[in-house]
Every structure is written in structure tokens, then in C-alpha cells.
PyMOL Python script that loads the backbone (N, CA, C, O; Angstrom):
from pymol import cmd

cmd.read_pdbstr("""\
ATOM      1  N   UNK A   1     110.924 119.399 121.244  1.00  0.00           N
ATOM      2  CA  UNK A   1     110.587 118.559 120.138  1.00  0.00           C
ATOM      3  C   UNK A   1     109.813 117.410 119.683  1.00  0.00           C
ATOM      4  O   UNK A   1     110.456 116.383 119.467  1.00  0.00           O
ATOM      5  N   UNK A   2     108.281 117.386 119.456  1.00  0.00           N
ATOM      6  CA  UNK A   2     108.325 115.775 118.699  1.00  0.00           C
ATOM      7  C   UNK A   2     109.065 116.316 116.894  1.00  0.00           C
ATOM      8  O   UNK A   2     109.697 117.241 116.384  1.00  0.00           O
ATOM      9  N   UNK A   3     108.478 115.097 116.555  1.00  0.00           N
ATOM     10  CA  UNK A   3     108.941 114.348 114.892  1.00  0.00           C
ATOM     11  C   UNK A   3     108.099 115.465 114.776  1.00  0.00           C
ATOM     12  O   UNK A   3     107.588 116.099 115.699  1.00  0.00           O
ATOM     13  N   UNK A   4     107.984 115.676 113.442  1.00  0.00           N
ATOM     14  CA  UNK A   4     106.366 115.511 112.888  1.00  0.00           C
ATOM     15  C   UNK A   4     106.439 114.491 112.060  1.00  0.00           C
ATOM     16  O   UNK A   4     107.365 113.819 111.607  1.00  0.00           O
ATOM     17  N   UNK A   5     104.810 114.500 111.896  1.00  0.00           N
ATOM     18  CA  UNK A   5     103.892 113.198 111.310  1.00  0.00           C
ATOM     19  C   UNK A   5     104.473 113.367 109.881  1.00  0.00           C
ATOM     20  O   UNK A   5     104.610 114.490 109.396  1.00  0.00           O
ATOM     21  N   UNK A   6     104.857 112.091 109.127  1.00  0.00           N
ATOM     22  CA  UNK A   6     103.901 112.338 107.438  1.00  0.00           C
ATOM     23  C   UNK A   6     102.713 112.645 107.313  1.00  0.00           C
ATOM     24  O   UNK A   6     101.737 112.575 108.060  1.00  0.00           O
ATOM     25  N   UNK A   7     103.011 113.274 105.478  1.00  0.00           N
ATOM     26  CA  UNK A   7     101.187 112.972 105.273  1.00  0.00           C
ATOM     27  C   UNK A   7     100.525 112.204 105.554  1.00  0.00           C
ATOM     28  O   UNK A   7      99.420 112.264 106.094  1.00  0.00           O
ATOM     29  N   UNK A   8     101.384 110.998 105.069  1.00  0.00           N
ATOM     30  CA  UNK A   8     100.829 109.847 104.699  1.00  0.00           C
ATOM     31  C   UNK A   8     100.538 109.601 105.848  1.00  0.00           C
ATOM     32  O   UNK A   8      99.436 109.062 105.745  1.00  0.00           O
ATOM     33  N   UNK A   9     100.875 109.649 107.204  1.00  0.00           N
ATOM     34  CA  UNK A   9     100.822 109.086 108.620  1.00  0.00           C
ATOM     35  C   UNK A   9      99.152 109.721 109.104  1.00  0.00           C
ATOM     36  O   UNK A   9      98.479 109.295 110.042  1.00  0.00           O
ATOM     37  N   UNK A  10      98.753 110.923 108.075  1.00  0.00           N
ATOM     38  CA  UNK A  10      97.814 111.308 108.878  1.00  0.00           C
ATOM     39  C   UNK A  10      96.334 110.860 108.283  1.00  0.00           C
ATOM     40  O   UNK A  10      96.294 110.075 107.335  1.00  0.00           O
ATOM     41  N   UNK A  11      94.969 111.449 108.942  1.00  0.00           N
ATOM     42  CA  UNK A  11      93.546 110.587 109.172  1.00  0.00           C
ATOM     43  C   UNK A  11      93.511 111.348 107.489  1.00  0.00           C
ATOM     44  O   UNK A  11      94.048 112.187 106.767  1.00  0.00           O
ATOM     45  N   UNK A  12      92.495 110.370 107.565  1.00  0.00           N
ATOM     46  CA  UNK A  12      91.809 110.895 106.493  1.00  0.00           C
ATOM     47  C   UNK A  12      90.103 110.820 106.291  1.00  0.00           C
ATOM     48  O   UNK A  12      89.527 110.013 107.020  1.00  0.00           O
ATOM     49  N   UNK A  13      89.322 111.575 105.397  1.00  0.00           N
ATOM     50  CA  UNK A  13      87.784 111.180 104.865  1.00  0.00           C
ATOM     51  C   UNK A  13      87.617 111.732 103.702  1.00  0.00           C
ATOM     52  O   UNK A  13      88.222 112.604 103.078  1.00  0.00           O
ATOM     53  N   UNK A  14      86.047 110.630 103.368  1.00  0.00           N
ATOM     54  CA  UNK A  14      85.788 111.226 102.147  1.00  0.00           C
ATOM     55  C   UNK A  14      85.327 112.328 101.734  1.00  0.00           C
ATOM     56  O   UNK A  14      85.428 112.557 102.940  1.00  0.00           O
ATOM     57  N   UNK A  15      84.737 113.674 101.051  1.00  0.00           N
ATOM     58  CA  UNK A  15      84.415 114.723 101.508  1.00  0.00           C
ATOM     59  C   UNK A  15      82.809 113.890 100.889  1.00  0.00           C
ATOM     60  O   UNK A  15      83.075 113.096  99.987  1.00  0.00           O
ATOM     61  N   UNK A  16      81.765 113.938 101.121  1.00  0.00           N
ATOM     62  CA  UNK A  16      80.074 113.455 100.414  1.00  0.00           C
ATOM     63  C   UNK A  16      80.107 114.124  99.491  1.00  0.00           C
ATOM     64  O   UNK A  16      79.687 113.583  98.468  1.00  0.00           O
ATOM     65  N   UNK A  17      80.804 116.194  99.305  1.00  0.00           N
ATOM     66  CA  UNK A  17      79.846 116.565  97.868  1.00  0.00           C
ATOM     67  C   UNK A  17      81.108 116.098  97.213  1.00  0.00           C
ATOM     68  O   UNK A  17      81.348 115.349  98.159  1.00  0.00           O
ATOM     69  N   UNK A  18      81.898 115.938  96.589  1.00  0.00           N
ATOM     70  CA  UNK A  18      82.760 116.210  95.810  1.00  0.00           C
ATOM     71  C   UNK A  18      84.121 114.302  95.839  1.00  0.00           C
ATOM     72  O   UNK A  18      85.111 113.974  95.185  1.00  0.00           O
ATOM     73  N   UNK A  19      83.350 113.669  96.912  1.00  0.00           N
ATOM     74  CA  UNK A  19      83.687 112.674  96.798  1.00  0.00           C
ATOM     75  C   UNK A  19      85.335 112.024  96.514  1.00  0.00           C
ATOM     76  O   UNK A  19      85.752 110.966  96.041  1.00  0.00           O
ATOM     77  N   UNK A  20      85.894 113.086  96.994  1.00  0.00           N
ATOM     78  CA  UNK A  20      87.363 113.619  97.271  1.00  0.00           C
ATOM     79  C   UNK A  20      87.660 113.416  98.492  1.00  0.00           C
ATOM     80  O   UNK A  20      87.048 114.040  99.358  1.00  0.00           O
ATOM     81  N   UNK A  21      88.830 112.348  98.890  1.00  0.00           N
ATOM     82  CA  UNK A  21      90.184 112.316 100.368  1.00  0.00           C
ATOM     83  C   UNK A  21      90.145 113.681 100.446  1.00  0.00           C
ATOM     84  O   UNK A  21      89.695 114.388  99.544  1.00  0.00           O
ATOM     85  N   UNK A  22      90.549 114.047 101.374  1.00  0.00           N
ATOM     86  CA  UNK A  22      90.544 114.816 102.291  1.00  0.00           C
ATOM     87  C   UNK A  22      92.005 115.052 103.222  1.00  0.00           C
ATOM     88  O   UNK A  22      92.716 114.253 102.612  1.00  0.00           O
ATOM     89  N   UNK A  23      92.633 115.457 103.975  1.00  0.00           N
ATOM     90  CA  UNK A  23      93.680 115.249 104.437  1.00  0.00           C
ATOM     91  C   UNK A  23      93.423 115.725 105.838  1.00  0.00           C
ATOM     92  O   UNK A  23      93.107 116.913 105.781  1.00  0.00           O
ATOM     93  N   UNK A  24      93.433 115.166 107.387  1.00  0.00           N
ATOM     94  CA  UNK A  24      93.213 116.561 108.875  1.00  0.00           C
ATOM     95  C   UNK A  24      94.325 117.237 109.104  1.00  0.00           C
ATOM     96  O   UNK A  24      95.452 116.843 109.403  1.00  0.00           O
ATOM     97  N   UNK A  25      93.894 118.298 108.933  1.00  0.00           N
ATOM     98  CA  UNK A  25      94.571 119.383 109.086  1.00  0.00           C
ATOM     99  C   UNK A  25      94.421 120.981 110.373  1.00  0.00           C
ATOM    100  O   UNK A  25      93.429 121.673 110.603  1.00  0.00           O
ATOM    101  N   UNK A  26      95.944 121.088 111.001  1.00  0.00           N
ATOM    102  CA  UNK A  26      95.350 121.610 112.466  1.00  0.00           C
ATOM    103  C   UNK A  26      94.284 122.396 112.376  1.00  0.00           C
ATOM    104  O   UNK A  26      93.233 121.830 112.679  1.00  0.00           O
ATOM    105  N   UNK A  27      94.188 123.666 112.018  1.00  0.00           N
ATOM    106  CA  UNK A  27      93.153 123.866 112.157  1.00  0.00           C
ATOM    107  C   UNK A  27      92.326 123.021 112.499  1.00  0.00           C
ATOM    108  O   UNK A  27      91.456 123.472 113.243  1.00  0.00           O
ATOM    109  N   UNK A  28      92.240 121.876 112.231  1.00  0.00           N
ATOM    110  CA  UNK A  28      90.537 120.896 112.765  1.00  0.00           C
ATOM    111  C   UNK A  28      91.116 120.311 114.155  1.00  0.00           C
ATOM    112  O   UNK A  28      90.368 119.586 114.810  1.00  0.00           O
ATOM    113  N   UNK A  29      92.042 120.512 114.499  1.00  0.00           N
ATOM    114  CA  UNK A  29      92.337 119.488 115.864  1.00  0.00           C
ATOM    115  C   UNK A  29      91.549 119.527 116.547  1.00  0.00           C
ATOM    116  O   UNK A  29      91.265 118.344 116.737  1.00  0.00           O
ATOM    117  N   UNK A  30      90.963 120.076 117.080  1.00  0.00           N
ATOM    118  CA  UNK A  30      89.761 120.121 117.963  1.00  0.00           C
ATOM    119  C   UNK A  30      88.494 119.853 117.321  1.00  0.00           C
ATOM    120  O   UNK A  30      87.500 119.641 118.016  1.00  0.00           O
ATOM    121  N   UNK A  31      88.445 119.845 116.209  1.00  0.00           N
ATOM    122  CA  UNK A  31      87.062 118.899 116.024  1.00  0.00           C
ATOM    123  C   UNK A  31      87.163 118.352 114.759  1.00  0.00           C
ATOM    124  O   UNK A  31      86.513 118.632 113.751  1.00  0.00           O
ATOM    125  N   UNK A  32      88.153 117.443 114.935  1.00  0.00           N
ATOM    126  CA  UNK A  32      88.196 116.384 113.602  1.00  0.00           C
ATOM    127  C   UNK A  32      86.552 115.787 112.841  1.00  0.00           C
ATOM    128  O   UNK A  32      86.018 115.775 111.732  1.00  0.00           O
ATOM    129  N   UNK A  33      86.255 115.357 114.218  1.00  0.00           N
ATOM    130  CA  UNK A  33      84.911 114.422 114.699  1.00  0.00           C
ATOM    131  C   UNK A  33      83.741 114.797 113.787  1.00  0.00           C
ATOM    132  O   UNK A  33      82.906 114.265 113.056  1.00  0.00           O
ATOM    133  N   UNK A  34      84.188 116.177 114.287  1.00  0.00           N
ATOM    134  CA  UNK A  34      82.696 117.113 113.324  1.00  0.00           C
ATOM    135  C   UNK A  34      83.064 117.496 111.293  1.00  0.00           C
ATOM    136  O   UNK A  34      82.040 117.505 110.608  1.00  0.00           O
ATOM    137  N   UNK A  35      83.754 117.634 110.904  1.00  0.00           N
ATOM    138  CA  UNK A  35      84.637 118.244 109.903  1.00  0.00           C
ATOM    139  C   UNK A  35      83.866 116.988 109.187  1.00  0.00           C
ATOM    140  O   UNK A  35      83.982 115.805 109.505  1.00  0.00           O
ATOM    141  N   UNK A  36      82.995 117.569 108.068  1.00  0.00           N
ATOM    142  CA  UNK A  36      82.609 116.909 107.467  1.00  0.00           C
ATOM    143  C   UNK A  36      83.252 117.179 105.104  1.00  0.00           C
ATOM    144  O   UNK A  36      83.704 116.415 104.251  1.00  0.00           O
ATOM    145  N   UNK A  37      82.898 118.514 105.138  1.00  0.00           N
ATOM    146  CA  UNK A  37      83.541 118.671 103.984  1.00  0.00           C
ATOM    147  C   UNK A  37      85.101 118.985 104.123  1.00  0.00           C
ATOM    148  O   UNK A  37      85.728 119.220 105.155  1.00  0.00           O
ATOM    149  N   UNK A  38      85.643 118.916 102.562  1.00  0.00           N
ATOM    150  CA  UNK A  38      86.927 119.362 102.657  1.00  0.00           C
ATOM    151  C   UNK A  38      87.209 120.827 102.228  1.00  0.00           C
ATOM    152  O   UNK A  38      88.332 121.051 101.778  1.00  0.00           O
ATOM    153  N   UNK A  39      86.251 121.931 102.322  1.00  0.00           N
ATOM    154  CA  UNK A  39      86.776 122.439 102.001  1.00  0.00           C
ATOM    155  C   UNK A  39      84.891 123.835 101.954  1.00  0.00           C
ATOM    156  O   UNK A  39      83.840 123.603 101.356  1.00  0.00           O
ATOM    157  N   UNK A  40      85.156 124.791 102.612  1.00  0.00           N
ATOM    158  CA  UNK A  40      84.158 126.174 102.491  1.00  0.00           C
ATOM    159  C   UNK A  40      83.263 125.991 100.789  1.00  0.00           C
ATOM    160  O   UNK A  40      82.076 126.309 100.715  1.00  0.00           O
ATOM    161  N   UNK A  41      83.876 125.561  99.788  1.00  0.00           N
ATOM    162  CA  UNK A  41      82.650 125.707  98.651  1.00  0.00           C
ATOM    163  C   UNK A  41      81.430 124.268  99.007  1.00  0.00           C
ATOM    164  O   UNK A  41      80.211 124.440  99.039  1.00  0.00           O
ATOM    165  N   UNK A  42      82.230 122.688  99.282  1.00  0.00           N
ATOM    166  CA  UNK A  42      81.713 122.192  99.382  1.00  0.00           C
ATOM    167  C   UNK A  42      80.278 122.275 100.147  1.00  0.00           C
ATOM    168  O   UNK A  42      79.109 122.163  99.779  1.00  0.00           O
ATOM    169  N   UNK A  43      81.207 122.632 101.912  1.00  0.00           N
ATOM    170  CA  UNK A  43      80.270 123.131 102.404  1.00  0.00           C
ATOM    171  C   UNK A  43      78.887 123.742 101.831  1.00  0.00           C
ATOM    172  O   UNK A  43      77.778 123.253 102.046  1.00  0.00           O
ATOM    173  N   UNK A  44      79.154 124.906 101.058  1.00  0.00           N
ATOM    174  CA  UNK A  44      78.327 125.835 100.356  1.00  0.00           C
ATOM    175  C   UNK A  44      76.818 125.006  99.547  1.00  0.00           C
ATOM    176  O   UNK A  44      75.626 125.313  99.515  1.00  0.00           O
ATOM    177  N   UNK A  45      77.708 123.722  98.908  1.00  0.00           N
ATOM    178  CA  UNK A  45      76.995 123.065  97.427  1.00  0.00           C
ATOM    179  C   UNK A  45      76.847 121.856  98.598  1.00  0.00           C
ATOM    180  O   UNK A  45      77.008 120.768  98.045  1.00  0.00           O
ATOM    181  N   UNK A  46      76.472 121.642 100.714  1.00  0.00           N
ATOM    182  CA  UNK A  46      76.078 120.307 100.922  1.00  0.00           C
ATOM    183  C   UNK A  46      74.580 119.683 100.124  1.00  0.00           C
ATOM    184  O   UNK A  46      74.376 118.523  99.766  1.00  0.00           O
ATOM    185  N   UNK A  47      73.582 120.973  99.989  1.00  0.00           N
ATOM    186  CA  UNK A  47      72.347 120.475  99.128  1.00  0.00           C
ATOM    187  C   UNK A  47      72.050 119.828  97.999  1.00  0.00           C
ATOM    188  O   UNK A  47      70.964 119.306  97.745  1.00  0.00           O
ATOM    189  N   UNK A  48      73.324 119.861  97.085  1.00  0.00           N
ATOM    190  CA  UNK A  48      73.746 119.550  95.991  1.00  0.00           C
ATOM    191  C   UNK A  48      73.996 117.663  96.049  1.00  0.00           C
ATOM    192  O   UNK A  48      73.859 116.895  95.096  1.00  0.00           O
ATOM    193  N   UNK A  49      74.210 117.468  96.824  1.00  0.00           N
ATOM    194  CA  UNK A  49      75.302 116.030  97.023  1.00  0.00           C
ATOM    195  C   UNK A  49      73.488 115.658  97.644  1.00  0.00           C
ATOM    196  O   UNK A  49      72.582 115.237  96.925  1.00  0.00           O
ATOM    197  N   UNK A  50      73.439 115.809  98.370  1.00  0.00           N
ATOM    198  CA  UNK A  50      72.202 115.412  99.296  1.00  0.00           C
ATOM    199  C   UNK A  50      70.910 115.043  98.594  1.00  0.00           C
ATOM    200  O   UNK A  50      70.090 114.372  99.220  1.00  0.00           O
ATOM    201  N   UNK A  51      70.579 115.531  96.984  1.00  0.00           N
ATOM    202  CA  UNK A  51      69.414 114.912  96.390  1.00  0.00           C
ATOM    203  C   UNK A  51      69.950 114.072  95.556  1.00  0.00           C
ATOM    204  O   UNK A  51      69.234 113.353  94.858  1.00  0.00           O
TER     205      UNK A  51
END
""", "prot")
cmd.dss("prot")
cmd.show_as("cartoon", "prot")
cmd.util.cbc("prot")
cmd.orient("prot")
């Protein structure tokens, strides 16, 4: 088995809605390039950030 990565080694992005950084999650391993929002709540409120 490989060693687990520390949280500080994981890639991060900035959420365009709340402007907070969020970290890579295992559930996003196949679609990390498409992930834009940190949460479902921010995804639902995306129109508020665009205006």
C-alpha cells in the first residue's frame, strides 16, 4: 500500500461564490478539472456570484 498524502500536499482551488479555498476530495478524483464550487450550496448560488 502507498502512503497517505498529508492534507497540505493536496491541490486546492478558490470557490468563485464564497471566495474560500477548498481542497481536493477523493470523490472528485476523476473530475477535479471540472470542479468549480466547494459545495452544493455554492453551486446552487452560483448566479449570485456572476452578477
